[in-house]
C-alpha positions as CSV (number, residue, x, y, z in Angstrom):
1,M,68.5,18.7,58.1
2,G,67.8,18.6,54.5
3,E,68.0,15.3,52.4
4,N,71.2,14.4,50.9
5,K,71.2,14.3,47.2
6,E,75.1,13.6,46.7
7,I,75.8,11.1,43.8
8,I,78.8,9.2,43.4
9,T,80.1,8.8,39.9
10,G,82.6,6.5,38.3
11,S,85.2,9.6,38.1
12,D,84.7,9.8,42.1
13,F,85.5,5.9,42.3
14,K,88.4,6.2,40.2
15,R,89.8,9.0,42.4
16,M,89.3,7.0,45.6
17,I,91.1,3.9,44.0
18,A,94.1,6.3,42.9
19,G,93.9,7.7,46.5
20,A,94.3,4.4,48.1
21,Y,97.2,3.4,45.7
22,S,98.9,6.5,46.9
23,A,98.2,5.8,50.6
24,F,99.8,2.2,50.2
25,L,102.7,3.7,48.3
26,L,103.4,5.9,51.4
27,E,102.7,3.3,54.0
28,Y,103.4,0.0,52.4
29,E,107.1,-0.1,54.2
30,N,105.6,0.6,57.5
31,I,103.1,-2.1,57.1
32,N,106.0,-4.7,56.4
33,S,107.4,-4.0,59.7
34,L,104.4,-4.5,61.7
35,D,103.0,-7.7,62.9
36,G,101.3,-9.6,59.9
37,T,99.6,-12.5,61.7
38,S,96.1,-11.4,61.1
39,L,97.0,-11.3,57.6
40,A,98.4,-14.7,57.8
41,D,101.2,-13.2,55.8
42,Q,104.6,-12.7,57.5
43,N,106.6,-12.0,54.2
44,C,106.0,-8.4,53.4
45,P,102.2,-8.0,53.7
46,G,102.8,-4.4,52.8
47,T,104.4,-4.9,49.6
48,N,101.9,-7.7,48.5
49,M,99.0,-5.3,49.3
50,L,100.6,-2.4,47.3
51,R,101.1,-4.8,44.2
52,T,97.4,-5.8,44.4
53,M,96.6,-2.2,44.9
54,G,98.8,-1.5,41.7
55,S,96.9,-3.9,39.8
56,A,93.6,-2.4,40.8
57,A,95.0,1.1,40.2
58,M,96.3,0.2,36.5
59,A,92.8,-1.2,35.7
60,I,91.4,2.1,35.3
61,R,94.4,4.2,34.1
62,D,92.5,4.9,30.8
63,I,89.2,3.1,31.1
64,S,86.5,4.7,28.7
65,N,83.3,3.6,30.6
66,D,82.1,6.3,32.6
67,S,79.7,4.0,34.9
68,I,80.7,3.2,38.4
69,G,79.6,-0.4,38.2
70,A,81.7,-1.2,35.2
71,I,84.8,0.8,36.8
72,A,84.3,-1.2,40.1
73,C,84.0,-4.4,38.1
74,S,87.4,-3.7,36.2
75,V,89.0,-2.9,39.7
76,S,88.0,-6.3,41.3
77,N,88.7,-8.3,38.3
78,C,92.4,-7.1,38.3
79,A,92.6,-7.1,42.1
80,V,91.5,-10.7,42.3
81,L,93.9,-11.9,39.4
82,G,96.6,-9.6,40.4
83,A,96.6,-10.4,44.4
84,R,99.8,-11.3,45.7
85,G,100.1,-13.0,49.1
86,N,97.5,-13.9,51.5
87,S,97.2,-10.0,52.6
88,G,96.6,-9.3,48.7
89,V,93.8,-11.8,48.4
90,L,92.1,-10.3,51.3
91,L,92.3,-6.9,49.9
92,A,91.1,-7.9,46.6
93,Q,88.0,-9.6,48.0
94,I,87.1,-6.2,49.7
95,F,87.1,-4.8,46.1
96,R,85.1,-7.8,44.9
97,G,82.3,-7.1,47.5
98,I,82.4,-3.5,46.4
99,A,81.8,-4.3,42.9
100,K,79.0,-6.8,43.9
101,G,77.2,-3.9,45.4
102,L,77.8,-1.6,42.6
103,A,76.9,-3.9,39.9
104,G,74.9,-2.6,37.1
105,K,74.8,0.9,38.4
106,Y,75.9,4.0,36.5
107,D,76.1,6.1,39.4
108,V,74.8,5.8,43.1
109,D,73.8,7.7,46.1
110,S,76.0,7.7,49.2
111,S,73.8,5.2,50.8
112,V,74.2,2.8,48.2
113,F,77.9,3.3,48.1
114,G,78.3,2.8,51.7
115,K,76.4,-0.6,51.6
116,A,78.7,-1.6,48.7
117,F,81.7,-1.2,51.1
118,Q,79.7,-3.3,53.7
119,Y,79.5,-6.1,50.9
120,G,83.6,-5.7,50.7
121,I,83.8,-6.6,54.2
122,L,81.4,-9.5,54.1
123,Y,83.5,-10.9,51.0
124,A,86.8,-10.6,52.9
125,H,85.3,-12.4,55.9
126,R,84.1,-15.1,54.0
127,T,87.8,-15.6,52.4
128,S,89.3,-16.6,55.7
129,L,90.3,-20.1,55.8
130,E,90.2,-20.3,59.7
131,K,87.5,-20.3,62.2
132,V,89.1,-17.6,64.3
133,E,88.5,-14.0,63.2
134,R,91.7,-12.1,62.2
135,S,92.3,-8.6,63.6
136,I,91.8,-7.3,60.1
137,I,88.3,-8.6,60.1
138,V,87.4,-7.6,63.6
139,T,88.5,-4.1,62.6
140,A,86.5,-4.3,59.5
141,K,83.3,-5.3,61.3
142,T,83.8,-2.2,63.7
143,V,84.4,-0.2,60.5
144,A,81.1,-1.2,59.2
145,K,79.3,-0.5,62.3
146,G,80.9,3.0,62.6
147,A,79.7,3.9,59.1
148,Y,76.0,2.3,59.7
149,K,74.6,5.3,61.2
150,A,76.0,7.5,58.6
151,V,74.7,5.5,55.8
152,R,71.3,5.1,57.5
153,A,71.2,8.7,57.9
154,N,72.0,9.0,54.0
155,R,75.2,11.2,54.9
156,P,77.5,12.5,52.1
157,I,80.2,9.8,51.3
158,S,83.1,11.9,52.9
159,E,81.3,11.8,56.4
160,I,80.6,7.8,55.9
161,L,84.3,7.5,55.4
162,T,85.0,9.8,58.1
163,A,82.8,7.8,60.6
164,A,84.3,4.5,59.3
165,I,87.8,5.8,59.7
166,T,87.1,7.1,63.4
167,A,85.5,3.7,64.3
168,G,88.7,1.8,62.8
169,E,91.1,4.0,64.7
170,N,89.5,3.2,67.9
171,A,89.6,-0.6,67.0
172,L,93.3,-0.1,66.1
173,K,94.0,1.2,69.3
174,N,91.9,-1.7,71.3
175,I,94.0,-4.2,69.4
176,E,97.3,-2.6,70.1
177,K,96.4,-2.6,73.6
178,K,95.3,-6.1,73.9
179,N,98.2,-7.7,71.8
180,G,100.9,-5.1,72.9
181,R,101.7,-4.3,69.0
182,I,100.0,-2.6,65.9
183,D,98.5,-5.2,63.8
184,A,99.4,-5.1,60.1
185,G,96.1,-6.2,58.8
186,A,94.2,-3.5,60.7
187,K,96.6,-1.0,59.9
188,A,96.3,-1.8,56.3
189,L,92.5,-1.5,56.3
190,M,92.8,2.1,57.6
191,V,95.4,2.9,55.2
192,L,92.8,1.8,52.5
193,L,89.9,4.0,54.0
194,E,92.1,6.9,54.5
195,G,93.3,6.8,51.0
196,C,90.0,6.3,49.6
197,R,88.9,9.6,51.5
198,S,91.8,11.5,50.3
199,G,91.3,10.5,46.8
200,L,87.7,11.6,47.0
201,D,89.1,15.0,47.9
202,G,91.5,15.0,44.9
203,N,94.7,14.1,46.9
204,F,96.5,11.2,45.1
205,V,99.4,10.2,42.9
206,S,98.5,8.0,39.6
207,P,100.4,4.8,39.2
208,V,100.9,5.7,35.8
209,L,102.8,8.9,37.0
210,V,104.9,7.0,39.6
211,F,106.0,4.5,36.5
212,S,106.5,7.3,33.8
213,A,108.6,9.5,36.2
214,G,110.7,6.7,37.2
215,T,110.6,8.0,40.7
216,K,113.6,7.2,43.0
217,T,112.1,7.8,46.3
218,S,112.9,4.2,47.1
219,H,114.7,1.6,45.1
220,T,112.4,-1.1,46.5
221,V,109.1,0.7,45.2
222,P,107.6,-1.7,42.9
223,E,106.7,-0.4,39.4
224,P,102.9,-0.5,38.9
225,E,103.2,-1.5,35.1
226,N,104.5,-4.7,36.3
227,D,101.2,-5.4,37.9
228,I,98.8,-4.9,34.9
229,V,96.3,-7.8,34.6
230,R,94.5,-9.2,31.7
231,P,91.5,-10.9,33.4
232,Y,89.5,-11.8,30.1
233,C,90.1,-15.2,28.3
234,V,89.0,-14.7,24.6
235,Q,88.4,-17.5,22.2
236,L,87.6,-16.4,18.7
237,T,86.8,-18.2,15.3
238,I,87.3,-16.1,12.2
239,Y,85.4,-18.0,9.3
240,N,86.9,-17.7,5.9
241,C,90.0,-15.6,7.2
242,K,91.6,-13.2,4.8
243,A,94.6,-12.4,7.1
244,A,97.9,-14.2,7.6
245,V,98.5,-16.2,10.7
246,A,101.8,-14.2,11.1
247,D,100.2,-11.0,10.8
248,I,97.5,-12.1,13.1
249,K,99.9,-12.7,15.8
250,K,102.0,-9.7,15.5
251,I,99.0,-7.6,15.9
252,L,97.3,-9.6,18.7
253,V,100.6,-9.7,21.0
254,K,100.1,-5.8,21.5
255,Y,96.5,-6.4,23.1
256,G,97.3,-9.4,25.5
257,N,99.3,-12.6,26.3
258,M,98.8,-16.3,26.3
259,V,98.3,-15.9,22.6
260,V,97.6,-19.1,20.6
261,I,96.5,-19.0,16.8
262,E,95.5,-22.2,14.7
263,K,94.6,-22.4,11.1
264,K,92.1,-25.0,10.0
265,M,91.2,-24.9,6.3
266,H,90.0,-21.3,5.7
267,D,89.2,-20.7,9.2
268,V,91.4,-19.3,12.1
269,M,91.1,-20.1,15.9
270,I,92.4,-17.6,18.2
271,H,92.9,-17.6,22.1
272,L,94.4,-14.7,24.3
273,H,94.2,-12.9,27.4
274,M,93.3,-9.2,27.4
275,E,92.3,-6.5,29.6
276,R,89.5,-5.1,27.2
277,P,87.9,-7.4,24.7
278,G,85.9,-4.8,23.1
279,L,89.1,-3.4,21.4
280,L,89.7,-7.0,19.4
281,I,86.1,-6.2,17.9
282,E,87.3,-3.3,16.2
283,Q,90.7,-4.6,15.2
284,I,89.3,-7.8,13.4
285,T,86.7,-6.0,11.4
286,G,87.3,-7.3,7.7
287,W,89.4,-10.1,8.7
288,G,86.8,-12.7,7.7
289,N,83.1,-13.2,6.6
290,S,81.8,-14.1,10.0
291,Y,83.1,-14.6,13.7
292,D,82.3,-16.6,16.7
293,M,83.7,-14.9,20.0
294,H,83.6,-16.2,23.5
295,V,84.6,-14.3,26.3
296,D,85.3,-15.7,30.0
297,N,85.8,-13.4,33.1
298,M,89.0,-15.4,34.8
299,A,88.3,-13.4,38.0
300,D,85.1,-15.5,38.4
301,L,84.5,-19.4,38.4
302,H,85.2,-20.3,34.8
303,K,86.1,-23.4,32.7
304,A,89.7,-22.9,31.7
305,F,90.6,-23.1,28.0
306,I,92.6,-26.1,26.7
307,S,94.0,-25.1,23.2
308,G,94.9,-28.5,22.1
309,R,95.6,-32.1,23.5
310,P,97.1,-31.7,27.0
311,L,100.6,-33.5,27.8
312,K,99.1,-35.2,30.9
313,K,95.8,-35.9,32.4
314,L,97.2,-34.7,35.9
315,S,99.9,-32.9,36.9
316,V,101.4,-31.5,40.4
317,L,102.2,-27.8,40.2
318,A,104.9,-27.1,42.7
319,V,106.1,-23.5,43.8
320,A,109.7,-23.3,44.2
321,A,111.7,-20.5,45.9
322,D,114.9,-20.9,43.7
323,E,116.1,-23.1,41.0
324,K,117.8,-25.5,43.3
325,T,114.7,-26.4,45.0
326,G,112.8,-26.4,41.4
327,T,115.3,-29.0,40.2
328,E,114.6,-31.2,43.5
329,L,111.1,-31.0,43.0
330,Q,111.3,-31.8,39.0
331,E,113.2,-34.9,40.2
332,H,110.0,-35.9,42.0
333,D,107.9,-35.4,38.7
334,A,106.3,-32.2,39.7
335,F,105.6,-29.3,37.3
336,V,107.4,-26.2,38.9
337,I,106.5,-22.6,38.8
338,M,109.0,-20.4,40.3
339,A,108.0,-18.0,43.1
340,D,110.7,-15.0,42.0
341,T,109.9,-13.4,45.1
342,K,113.0,-11.2,44.5
343,K,111.3,-9.8,41.4
344,N,107.7,-9.8,40.9
345,G,106.5,-12.8,42.8
346,L,103.5,-15.0,41.9
347,A,99.8,-13.5,41.6
348,V,96.7,-15.6,41.7
349,G,96.7,-14.9,37.6
350,N,99.9,-16.8,37.2
351,L,98.2,-19.8,38.5
352,V,95.0,-19.3,36.6
353,N,97.4,-18.7,33.4
354,T,99.5,-22.0,34.1
355,V,95.9,-24.0,34.1
356,H,95.0,-22.4,30.7
357,S,98.2,-24.0,29.3
358,D,98.3,-27.2,27.6
359,V,100.3,-29.0,30.3
360,A,97.7,-31.0,32.0
361,E,93.7,-31.5,32.1
362,K,93.9,-31.3,35.8
363,Y,96.1,-30.0,38.5
364,I,97.1,-30.4,42.2
365,F,98.7,-27.3,43.7
366,L,101.6,-27.8,46.1
367,P,102.4,-24.2,47.8
368,N,105.9,-23.9,49.7
369,D,104.8,-21.3,52.0
370,V,101.8,-20.8,54.3
371,N,101.9,-16.9,53.0
372,M,100.3,-18.1,49.8
373,N,97.6,-20.5,51.1
374,L,94.8,-17.9,50.3
375,M,96.2,-17.4,46.9
376,M,95.8,-21.2,46.4
377,Y,92.4,-21.2,47.9
378,Q,91.4,-18.5,45.7
379,A,92.8,-20.0,42.3
380,K,90.9,-23.0,43.2
381,R,87.7,-21.1,43.5
382,L,88.4,-19.4,40.3
383,L,89.3,-22.9,38.5
384,G,86.8,-25.1,40.1
385,K,86.7,-28.9,39.5
386,R,90.0,-28.8,37.4
387,V,92.3,-28.0,40.5
388,E,92.8,-29.4,44.1
389,V,95.3,-27.8,46.8
390,V,97.3,-29.6,49.1
391,Y,98.5,-27.1,51.6
392,S,102.3,-27.7,52.2
393,N,104.4,-25.2,53.9
394,N,108.0,-25.9,52.7
395,T,110.0,-28.1,50.2
396,E,110.4,-30.7,52.8
397,E,106.7,-31.2,52.9
398,Q,106.1,-30.8,49.2
399,I,108.4,-33.8,48.7
400,A,106.7,-35.8,51.2
401,A,103.2,-35.1,49.5
402,L,104.8,-35.9,45.9
403,K,106.2,-39.3,47.1
404,A,102.5,-40.4,47.7
405,Y,101.5,-39.2,44.1
406,D,100.3,-42.2,42.0
407,E,99.6,-41.2,38.3
408,R,97.0,-44.1,38.1
409,L,94.8,-42.5,40.5
410,S,92.3,-39.6,40.0
411,L,92.6,-36.0,40.9
412,E,90.5,-36.4,44.2
413,E,92.2,-39.6,45.0
414,N,95.7,-38.2,44.7
415,A,94.9,-35.1,46.5
416,K,93.5,-37.1,49.7
417,K,96.6,-39.4,49.4
418,M,98.9,-36.7,49.3
419,A,97.3,-34.7,52.3
420,D,97.2,-37.9,54.3
421,A,100.9,-38.4,53.6
422,L,101.6,-34.7,54.7
423,I,99.7,-35.4,57.8
424,R,101.9,-38.3,58.8
425,F,105.0,-36.5,57.8
426,R,104.2,-33.8,60.2
427,Q,103.4,-36.3,62.9
428,L,107.0,-38.0,62.4
429,K,108.8,-34.5,62.6
430,V,106.8,-33.6,65.8
């Protein structure tokens, strides 16, 4: 048998991502109908994964960089910040691991690519908050083992994916036999793998085409344009700026959001979140004599930008399902962010953007649903010491925790006090 000299390029990877998006587009409602226990996501796990996949797919819709490492990085960043629900976070971590395995590579052989997929499984496993392995992780490990021989033998990537899919299908049957039902997480992993294989063969639907065509196959199909993510926080100082502030803002809103512009004497300070910071360099040429630019990847651990003096040193950020519960939480001095589940829903990036605002220096997150615990955990990992999470599961628990809040205490002291109050509340309920 001759040595396999197949090279996986950035274009190949883009087709795989488009194929995976197409597969979720076809299967997300089916996944919604399955048992989502292994994803810790009982609230439309298929939709959450489709929306997360949409963020990943839209990241590459017109990317100019041909290297597989750069493309994988863009996919990972947008999936991490675009993740919705616990299921979306798990999917995003698979892409994060793949990006880790492909970092710095222009193109790779099938062996390196197969190992990158194994990184993806490892990252998803590490994200789980519980000690018990979820069915999606059990299936993922079986998939990794199934692909191992093909990777070691340096087989073509299509054969590696086929070996992984065959192993996964067997695992899916075993889980169904054991539990008496098909597991949503294990099924979703198979949809991802089968979609990647189909995409590699050229069988996929572009998310851009889905949006532009105004497809009416289902009125519930989310529009992928709503899932665009801007993962880079750009802080820019233009010295001796010649452009007017009003003109600068008019131009920059086309490139991103969270735009803050401040003029000091002859200099202008700019902050915004954007997809491709490189576009800004070309735009600002000629605006000033010299420039100072700092770029943070918000999909990794970073120091959140504070544009001015925060209104408070510490704030409790509580998620509300509707305006009524939002008002109730505000009466207990919480800063409220609406879940808006009927429309776009919350993504990890929404939490990160909030912390980048001027509301407070530090935050305590109070979720209202166990289905977003991994989202909170992921946001905490990205924002570091500025955030603590008290894992409340409904409005009653949020209020019980809020009653224990004391603005005189530190972030850590309040988080512990509120968590202890939540434990007592649950004991009384029992």
